[in-house]
N, C-alpha and C positions, 0 to 999 in steps of 0.2 A: 270596201269593193270597190272597182271601177267599174261603174255604168256606161254603157253606151248611150249616145245621146236620144235614140228613139224611145228609150224606156223611163227617160226623165220627166216628162209632161205627163204621162199617166200616174206615175207615183206621186207628182206634185199635187194633182187633182184628187187623188184618194186622201192626201194628208189633208188637203183643204177640207174635203167631205167630212171629215173626223173634227177637225179643230176651228175650224170657220175661216172665211176668207182672208181675214187679216192676221191669223195666227198660225200659219204655215206659209214658208216661202224658200227660196234658194238662199243658201248660205252667203255670208259676206266676208270679206278678209278678216274681219275680227272673229269670226266663227271658227276657232280652231283651237285644239287641245294639244298641248306640248309641241306646237309648231305644225301639228298635222290640220290641215284644213277638212272642214266639214263640207258635204254636199248639200244638206236639207238641214230646215230648222223647224221644230213642231213645237206649238205652245197650247197642250191641251187643258181644258179647263176643271176637269172631272176626272174621277178615277176611272169611269168606264171609259172617256177617251184615251187615257193612257193604256188602258188595256188594249182596247181596239188599234192603237198606234203602235204598240208592241206585237201584238199580232201581225199585223200588216207588215212589220219590218222582219218578222220572224220568216213569215212566207216568201218575202222577197230577198232573204239572206242580207239584210243590212246589218252594219256595226253601229250599235246604238251607243250614246254617251249621254246620262244624265246631266244636266245643269241647272242648278240653282242660281245663286247669286254671282257664281264664277270666281269666287275669291280663292278656291282651292283646284280649280278645274285643272291645272297642272302638276298637280301634286302626285306622287307615285309612278310607277312603271309607265310610260307613254303606252297607250293604244296603239295595235298594229296599224288600224285605219279608223277614220269616223266618217260613216256616209250619213247619220243622222244625231243632231244634238236634240236631245228631248229637254225643253226647257219646262221647269217645273213651277216658276213663279204666280202661274194663276190658280194652284193649289194652295191658296192661303186662307188661314183663318182659323180660330180657335172653334171647334165645331162643339165640344161639349165641356164645361168646366164645372166640376162637382166641387164646391167649396167644403162640403162639409167633410167627403172623404178625401180633399186634397189632391184631386187627380183632374188632367185635363186630356182631351183628343184635339191635337194640333196637327194641322196639313203641313204636308211636307215642304211648300214654297214659302211657308211664313217666315219673315226674317226674324230671327231670333229676338233682336231688339225691340220688334213690334209685340212680338208674343210677351214678351216680359212687360212692356208697357201695360197690355191690356190685364194682363194676369194682377200686375200690382193694384190697380182699381178695386181688387177685391183683398188686398193685403197679402198675396200669394207671389211666389216665383219659382221658377224654374232653375234649380240649383247648378245652374252651368253659365259661363262668361268667356265663350270662345273668342281669341284674340282677333278674329278676322271680322271686321266692321260690319262686312255685308251678308255675312252668314245666314243662310237659311237653316230651319229645322233640319230638312233633311240631308243636306250637305253637311252639317255640322256632324249628324250621326252615321254618314255614309263613311267618313274618314274620323270617327271617334275625336273630333277637335274638344280639347277641354282645356280652360283657361286656370288662373289661381285658385278657383273654390274645390277642383280635383283634391287638395289637402284635405279638407273636412269630407266633401260628399261624394267622392270617387269620379269617374270618368262619365262623359255624355252619355255612353250605352248604359251605364248604371242607373240611370234615371227613368229607363224604360220598361213599363210593364209588358206591352206588344206593340208590335207593328203591323200595319197594313200595307202590302206592297204589291206590285205586280211582277210577274217573272218574266224572264228573256222571251219566253214563248206565248205570251200573253193570256196568263192565268192570274186572277186577283187571289191573294192568300193572305191569312193572318199568321204572324211568326211564332205566336205559341211560347215555347221555351226558348227559342233560338234568338239569338241577338243579332245586331246590324251586321256583324263580320260574316255570319252564314247566308246572308241574303244576296243572293245574284240577279237583280233586277233594278226596278225603279221604286224607293219608297213612296209611300201616298200619304201615310199620317202616321203619327205615334202617340200611343197611350202612355202619358207619362207621371211620375209623382211630381209632387210640389212642396215647396217648403214656404213657411211663412217668410214675409218680407221682414228683416230685424230693424226695430226700431232705432239703432244706433250702429255706427261704424266708425272703427278708428285703425288708423294706420300708425304702427311705431316702426321707425326706420332707424338704422344704424350704419354708420360706414364699415365698408370692407376694404381693406388695403391688399390682401392677398388670398387667394384661395384656401389657403391655410387656415384661413379663419371662418370658414362656412361651417365645418362640421361641430365645433365648439358651440358657436351662436345657435345653431340649430337645437343641439343637445341642451342647451341652456334654456332655450324656450320651451322646448317639450318636458323638462324636468319642472317647469313651474304649474304644469298641468292647468293651462289658460284656456284650453279649447280653442284654439286659433283656426280660423277658417281658410288661412292660406298663409303660406312662408315662401316668400320669393327671393331669389338672388339676382342680382346684376351687377355682370362684370364686364364693363366697356372694352373695346380694344385700344382704346386712346389711354395717355397714362393717367387720367384722373381716376381716384379710387371709385370701387363699387360700391354696392348697399345692399344689405339686407332689410327686407320688410316685411312685417308681420300684420296681417288684417285681425282684429278683432271685431264681433258682432254680438248683439244682443240687445238687453235693456239698458238704456241709457246710465242709469247709477253703476250696474256690475261692469259694464265694459267700461267706462271711465277707472273704475277700481282696477280692473284687471291691465288696462293701458298703463297706468300707474306704476303697477308692480313690474311689469315687463321693462319698462324703460328704466327702473330703478336698477332691475337686475342686469340689463345690457349695458348701462350707461349711456344710454342714446342722448345725443346733445340736443336734439329737436325735441318739442313738446309733441305728444300723440296729434294726430291730424285728422280731420274729416274729410279729407281728400287724398287720394293716392299719390304715390310718386307719378312723376311724369311717364316714367318707363312702364310702369304699372301694367299687364294685361295686354302688353305688344310684343310681338316677336322681334330677335334682334338681326333679322334679315328682311333684304328687300327682294323683288324681282329678279334682279340682276345676280343674286349670289347663290350658291349651292347651300340650302338649307338642310342642317343636321338636327336628327333628334338622338339625344342620348339618354340612357336608363342606366342607373348605378346606384347600388346601395349609398346612401346620403355619407357614411363612413368613408366612402371611397370618390365622392364626387370632386374632392380637390386634386387626387391624382389623375382623375379623367381630363380636367381642366389643363392641369400641367403638361399631359401627354400630349393632349390635343394641339396646345399651342407650341409644343416641342417638335411635333413631326410636322405640322404646318409650316415653321419657321418664320411666322408673324403673329401678331397680337391678333386674338380672335375673338369676338364677342360672345359672350355665354348668358343665356337668361332662362328662368325659369323655376320651377317648384322645388326648391330646396329640400323642402320637407318630406319630399316623396321621391327625391333622385331623379326627376323626370326634366331635362333642360333640353333648349335649343342654341343651336351655334350656326354662326355664318361663316363660310368658306367664300373669299372672293373669286369670281368666276374666271378670273384672269390667271388662276393657277391651271387652268386646262384640266380637261377630264383625265389624262393620265396620270398627272400628280395628285390630282385630287382622290383617284382610285387608290393611289399609294398611302396618300393620309388616311384614307378610310381603312385600309388593309392594316396598317400599323396601329390605328386607335382601337379598331377591332380586336388584335391580338391582346393589348393591353386590359381592355374591358372583359375579354372573356376569363380572364383569370381572377376576374372581381365579381364573377356572376353579373354582367352587365351586357349592353348591346349599344351598337350605334347603327343609324340608318340615314340613308338622304333620301328626304322626302320631297324636295323640289327642286330644280334646277333649271337655267336657261336652256332652250330645246335643242342647242349644238352640243351640250353636255349630257343632259338626261337622256339623249339616244345612245350615249357610249357607256353611261354609269350603271353600276348595279343599284338600281332605285329600290325603295321600299314598294312592296304591294300593299293594297289595301288592306288585306287581313294582318299585316305586320303592325299596323297601329292599333290593334286591340290588345 
C-alpha cells in the first residue's frame, strides 16, 4: 500500500516498541522483493513479537512478506506490494531435540546448515539438503526447497510433523494435519523427524554423452536394489559431456560393497569417491537467469530435455533428481519475456502429454513481472 508521510512515524514507533530500537527501521534500497521496494523492515525475536507485528500490520492494512536468509525471496509470483519485510533470522535455535524419539523443534529463522551441525553432535540429521547455501528452515519449508536427498527421504515438507505459525491477522496456531502449502502466514517453528547421520557416504559418477542415456542408467541403478540416497543428473549447456552421480550411505563396509557393485554395473571409469562432484546439490541457474522446474516421469526425462533445448533454440543446462524426474533448468534472460513465455508454452504442451509439468520459479524482475510464474502452492 502507499502510506502518506504523516502515518509513517507512528507506524515505525509501533514496530520499534514490538521488536526493539535496533530491530525495526525504514527499508533500504536492498530491501526489495522481485524489484518491489519495501517500506519498513521488522526483525522480531519471539513468536509473540511476530504475532504482535502481524496484528499491527493487519490493523494498518500492510502487505507483509516474510524473509529468512533471502536466498529465495524473489521466487514465485511477485507480490503486488511490499509494505513490511518481516525478517525471521532472530527466531533461531533448536528448542527441543529428543534424541530417543529422533525429533526436534527448530525455530524458523535457523540456518539449515547450522541446524545440521548442531544435530550432528548427537549423531542425527534432518534429511534435507537445500541447494540454497543461506536457506533458513522457514524459507526452505515455505517453498518446499529440497536437494538430492529427496530421492530417498522425500521433500522438505515430508520431514515435518507439525508447524507453529502466525496467521496474517495475528493469531498463533499449530498446523495439525496441514502442511506448509496450506499456511498463509509466517512460520515460527517446525517439529521435524530426524535420521541417523550415516557413517559413510560414497558417490559413484558416470559420464552422460546424451540425454538418451539417462533412463537406462537410472533403470540399471534401481534394478540393483542398492538403496541409493540420491540419483542426480548434470547436463551442461556447453559441449562437454554431462554426468549421472549416485549417492550411497550407510555403514562403511556395506557402502563400499554397494559402490563397487554399482561401479561394475555402470562401467563407471572413476573409483567411488567420498566427495561429491563439484556440481552436486547446486542449481544450474543464477540470478540473471529464468529458473525452471520440470517434473516428468523419469522415462520421459530425455524427451523433456530434448524438447526444452529444441524450443529454446539454444543449449540449456539441466540438473536435478533423475531418479525422481524433478530437475531444474536455466533459460538466459536475454531471450526476453515474450520468447520465454513461448518456450514455456511449447514445453508445457510436450510435458502435458507425458504427465509432467514445467514452471518458472524465479526470474529477473523485468521478466517475472510479465511471466506466468509459479505460486508457492505450485511447489508442493
